N, C-alpha and C positions, 0 to 999 in steps of 0.2 A: 502492500497500500504507500510506501514509506518514496518508494524509486516509483512510483504510477503517478504521484503528486508532485517529484522532481521533474521526471518525463515532460509533464503536462505544465508546470510550471515555465519549464526550460518554451517548450513549445510555444507559448501564450505569450513570451519574451520577442521569440524569435519572428511571430506575427504583427505583431504591433512595433517592430522596429522594423520591419520588410511594409508594413502599410505606412511609417512615417518615411521613409525613403522615398516611397513611391511618390506621397503627397509633396514630398519636399521637389523632386525632380522639377525642372522649367516645361 
């Protein structure tokens, strides 16, 4: 369960950072 939560949070952070990157592109 702990590992699942860790992977989930990593995936969520990756999605957030990638969406921010896409929105910052000109």
